[in-house]
Structures are given as structure tokens and as C-alpha cells.
N, C-alpha and C positions, 0 to 999 in steps of 0.2 A: 843609739841610733847614729849612723853616719850619713853625712849628706855630702853631695857633690859640691865643690866650691865654685862659685861665680865671682869673677872680678869685674869691676867697672873699668871699661876702656875709655880712655879720654876724660874729658871733663863733662859732666852733665849740663845740659842747656836748659835753663829754667826760664819759663815764660810767666813773669809775675802778673801780667794782665789777665791771662787765661787760668792761672794757678795750675800750670802744668809742667812736667819735667820730661825731657827726652834723655834717657839713659840707655847706654848700650852695655850689655852684660856679655862677658866671654866665659863660657863654662870650660873647666878643666877637669875631666872626669878622674884624672890621676891624683888630684889633690883632694883630701878629704878633711872635713871639719865635723865637730860634734854638733848635736842639736842645740846645745846652749850657745856655741859660737854662732851658729846661724841666727838664732833669735837676737842675739846681741847685735849683729850686723843689721838686721832688719830694723830694730828699734832705733839704731843710730841713724839710718837713713830716713826714717819717718821724722826724727826730731831735727834733722838738718834744716828742713825748710817747712814742713807741714806740721 
């Protein structure tokens, strides 16, 4: 399975008081990644703060 790659634009804004994060994703339909790469990125994002 191939997925469309989404890059994070800028620096995520993290509000520690509310435990929220404001993240802007930019989708590039020409750049493709595998399902394993997608899972790896999601896990990395989750482990960054939460």
C-alpha cells in the first residue's frame, strides 16, 4: 500500500496547559511513502509529546 506523503510545515505549537498541539500538514500527492513509513511517522509524532 502506498500513501500520499504529508509534511509538517513550520513548527508545531504546543499548549501544555490544555494538552493540545496545533500542527499544519502540507500534502504532496506526488511524493509517495509505504504504509510502514507512514506508521513510523505517526508513532514518532505521538511519542514526541503525548
